[in-house]
C-alpha positions in Angstrom: -4.5 2.1 5.8 -5.5 5.8 5.3 -7.8 5.8 8.4 -4.9 6.2 10.6 -4.0 9.5 9.4 -0.5 10.8 10.9 0.7 11.4 14.2 4.0 13.2 14.9 6.8 10.9 15.3 4.7 7.8 14.9 5.6 5.7 11.6 4.3 2.0 12.2 0.6 1.6 13.3 -1.5 -1.3 14.8 -4.8 -2.1 14.7 -5.3 -0.9 18.4 -4.1 2.8 17.3 -6.3 5.7 17.1 -7.8 6.2 13.8 -7.6 10.0 12.8 -8.3 10.3 9.1 -7.1 13.2 7.0 -9.3 12.9 4.0 -12.8 12.4 3.4 -12.1 9.0 1.5 -10.5 7.7 4.9 -13.7 8.9 6.8 -15.6 6.6 4.7 -13.4 3.7 5.2 -13.4 4.1 9.0 -17.3 4.5 8.8 -17.6 1.2 7.0 -15.6 -0.5 9.6 -17.9 0.9 12.3 -21.0 -0.2 10.5 -19.6 -3.8 10.3 -19.3 -3.8 13.9 -22.6 -2.6 14.6 -24.4 -5.2 12.1 -22.0 -7.7 13.9 -23.4 -6.8 17.3 -27.1 -6.3 16.2 -27.6 -9.1 13.7 -24.9 -11.6 14.4 -23.3 -11.2 10.9 -19.6 -12.3 10.7 -17.3 -9.7 9.1 -13.7 -9.1 8.3 -12.1 -5.8 7.7 -8.8 -5.9 5.9 -6.8 -2.6 6.2 -4.6 -2.8 3.0 -1.7 -0.8 2.8 -0.1 0.0 -0.6 -0.6 -2.4 -3.3 1.3 -2.8 -6.5 1.9 -5.2 -9.2 0.6 -6.7 -12.5 -2.7 -5.4 -13.6 -2.2 -2.0 -12.0 -3.6 1.0 -14.1 -0.5 2.6 -15.3 -2.4 5.6 -16.8 -3.6 6.8 -13.4 -0.9 9.1 -12.2 -2.7 10.1 -9.2 -2.8 6.6 -7.5 -0.4 3.9 -6.7 3.1 5.3 -5.9 4.9 2.4 -7.8 2.9 2.5 -11.0 3.1 6.4 -11.1 7.0 6.0 -11.2 7.1 3.0 -13.4 4.9 4.7 -15.9 7.1 7.7 -16.0 10.2 5.6 -16.4 8.7 3.5 -19.2 6.7 5.9 -21.3 9.0 7.9 -23.5 6.4 10.8 -23.4 8.0 11.7 -20.0 11.4 13.3 -20.4 12.0 13.0 -16.6 10.6 11.3 -13.7 8.6 13.8 -11.3 8.6 12.9 -7.5 5.9 15.1 -5.7 7.1 15.9 -2.2 10.2 14.6 -0.2 12.1 11.6 -1.5 12.3 10.1 2.1 8.4 9.9 2.2 7.7 6.2 2.6 4.8 3.5 2.2 4.4 -0.1 3.0 4.3 -1.9 -0.2 2.6 -5.4 -0.9 2.4 -7.4 -4.1 -0.8 -7.9 -5.6 -0.3 -11.7 -5.3 0.1 -11.6 -1.6 -3.0 -9.5 -1.3 -5.2 -12.1 -3.3 -3.6 -14.8 -1.0 -4.4 -13.3 2.4 -7.8 -12.1 1.1 -9.0 -15.6 0.0 -7.3 -17.0 3.2 -9.5 -14.4 5.3 -12.5 -15.9 3.7 -11.7 -19.3 4.8 -10.0 -19.0 8.0 -12.2 -18.3 11.0 -9.3 -16.7 12.8 -9.9 -13.5 10.4 -13.7 -13.5 11.6 -15.1 -10.5 13.3 -11.6 -8.9 13.2 -10.0 -5.8 11.9 -6.4 -6.6 10.4 -3.7 -4.7 8.9 -2.6 -6.2 5.6 0.8 -5.2 4.6 4.4 -6.2 4.5 5.6 -4.5 7.7 8.3 -3.1 6.0 9.3 0.7 5.4 10.4 1.6 1.8 11.1 5.1 0.9 10.4 6.8 -2.4 14.3 7.0 -2.9 14.4 3.3 -2.5 11.6 2.9 -5.0 13.2 5.0 -7.5 16.7 3.3 -7.0 15.5 -0.1 -7.7 13.3 0.8 -10.6 16.1 2.7 -12.3 18.6 -0.2 -11.7 16.2 -2.6 -13.0 15.4 -0.8 -16.2 18.9 0.6 -16.4 17.3 4.1 -16.9 19.1 7.4 -17.0 16.2 9.5 -16.8 16.5 12.6 -14.5 14.4 12.8 -11.3 12.7 16.2 -10.9 11.3 16.8 -7.3 8.1 19.0 -7.1 5.5 20.2 -4.4 3.9 17.6 -2.5 0.3 16.9 -2.9 -2.1 18.3 -0.4 -3.4 15.5 2.1 -0.8 13.2 0.9 0.6 11.0 3.9 4.4 11.5 4.5 4.8 7.8 5.6 3.2 5.0 7.2 3.7 1.3 7.6 1.8 -1.6 9.1 2.6 -3.4 12.5 1.5 -6.6 11.3 2.1 -8.8 14.4 -1.9 -9.5 14.4 -1.6 -10.8 10.9 1.4 -12.9 11.5 -0.3 -14.6 14.4 -3.0 -15.9 12.2 -1.2 -16.0 8.6 1.9 -18.0 7.9 2.9 -17.3 4.5 5.7 -14.5 4.1 5.0 -11.5 1.8 7.1 -11.2 -1.5 10.1 -8.8 -0.8 9.9 -5.6 -2.8 12.6 -6.2 -5.1 11.3 -9.5 -6.3 7.7 -7.9 -6.6 9.1 -5.1 -8.6 11.1 -7.3 -11.0 7.8 -9.5 -11.5 5.8 -6.3 -12.0 8.3 -4.9 -14.7 8.6 -8.1 -16.3 5.0 -8.2 -17.0 5.0 -4.6 -18.3 7.9 -5.4 -20.5 6.7 -8.3 -22.3 7.4 -8.6 -26.2 
């Protein structure tokens, strides 16, 4: 999803929107899609490019505090080494969050379903979730009293983007897990005895 970059006043992006990457990582992702299109035209290779939005869930690296908004906040709430929970940037920033189980299911479907072939498809929930909502739900599930500290944002970080999933919904019938349910599953997996 990072290939979209940001456009003033635009929050929801469809596959037909202009890609305007903000960081080198995103430029590489867009280049990969273009290579796939060329290989398909020149050599008849079938491809599928899935534009994943933000993924969270069981098995996520809880020690990487630079990647994965949900895991970053969960780590700080759960680990007693953190006195407070630090939020970098505005609490109204937002993401489109998808549980790993949905990502696995749709990815497997894309291999076996020819409707995905030679297509570029947004893979997300299509729901805008703010940092404030993420923090509120984590705090409520964990019944945590930790203080929230807001600091300066990370350069190059997108304020917010979520997926237009019309194309996906036209070829994939399964509904994605709602964030509150996926978050509960994630926390349950981290808090096992």
